[in-house]
C-alpha positions as CSV (number, residue, x, y, z in Angstrom):
1,M,-5.6,-15.8,-11.6
2,V,-4.2,-14.0,-8.6
3,D,-2.8,-16.1,-5.7
4,E,-5.0,-15.5,-2.7
5,K,-1.9,-16.1,-0.4
6,V,-0.1,-13.2,-2.0
7,I,-3.1,-10.9,-1.5
8,S,-3.4,-12.0,2.1
9,A,0.3,-11.3,2.6
10,I,-0.1,-7.8,1.0
11,K,-3.2,-7.0,3.2
12,A,-1.3,-8.3,6.3
13,T,1.6,-6.0,5.5
14,L,-0.7,-3.0,5.0
15,D,-2.2,-3.8,8.4
16,K,1.3,-3.3,9.9
17,V,1.6,0.1,8.2
18,R,-2.0,1.3,9.0
19,P,-1.5,2.4,12.6
20,F,1.2,4.9,11.6
21,L,-1.1,6.4,9.0
22,Q,-4.0,6.5,11.3
23,R,-2.1,8.5,13.9
24,D,-2.1,11.4,11.5
25,G,-5.8,10.9,10.5
26,G,-5.1,8.9,7.3
27,D,-5.4,5.3,6.1
28,V,-4.6,3.0,3.2
29,E,-7.0,0.6,1.4
30,F,-5.9,-2.3,-0.8
31,D,-7.5,-2.0,-4.3
32,S,-5.9,-4.7,-6.5
33,F,-2.7,-6.6,-7.4
34,I,-2.0,-6.8,-11.1
35,D,1.3,-8.0,-12.7
36,G,3.3,-7.4,-9.6
37,V,1.9,-4.0,-8.9
38,V,-0.1,-3.3,-5.7
39,Y,-2.7,-0.6,-6.3
40,I,-3.8,1.2,-3.1
41,K,-6.1,4.1,-2.2
42,M,-5.0,6.6,0.3
43,V,-7.9,8.0,2.4
44,G,-8.6,10.4,5.2
45,A,-5.8,12.9,5.9
46,C,-3.5,11.0,3.5
47,E,-5.7,11.8,0.5
48,G,-4.3,14.9,-1.2
49,C,-1.4,15.2,1.4
50,A,1.7,16.9,0.1
51,F,3.8,14.0,1.4
52,I,1.7,11.3,-0.3
53,D,4.4,10.3,-2.8
54,N,7.0,9.9,0.0
55,T,4.5,7.9,2.1
56,I,3.9,5.5,-0.8
57,K,7.4,5.2,-2.3
58,D,9.6,5.6,0.8
59,G,7.3,3.8,3.2
60,I,4.6,1.5,2.0
61,E,6.4,0.3,-1.2
62,I,9.7,-0.4,0.7
63,I,7.9,-2.5,3.3
64,L,5.8,-4.4,0.8
65,L,8.9,-5.1,-1.4
66,E,10.7,-6.5,1.6
67,E,7.8,-8.6,2.9
68,V,6.1,-9.9,-0.2
69,K,8.5,-11.2,-2.9
70,E,5.9,-11.0,-5.6
71,V,5.4,-7.3,-5.2
72,K,7.4,-5.2,-7.8
73,A,5.8,-1.7,-7.2
74,V,3.1,0.2,-5.4
75,K,0.9,2.8,-7.1
76,P,-2.1,4.8,-6.1
77,V,-5.4,3.8,-7.8
78,S,-5.6,7.2,-9.5
79,E,-2.5,6.4,-11.8
């Protein structure tokens, strides 16, 4: 069973990142948290963007790793 406190912390952290993505017409949606991996869906202008890997690995993942100790990685839902 997934700890609801962990999911709440993940969602709260994504809410901190969201305004930066929305400035460029994009957004991020939480999908699931399985075995330490946060699965997200990039939407809007972020979907299919050439910089999506950088946004996930160098942005969203770093912030989640720092703020939620249970997080080990972040991956897009399509993987």
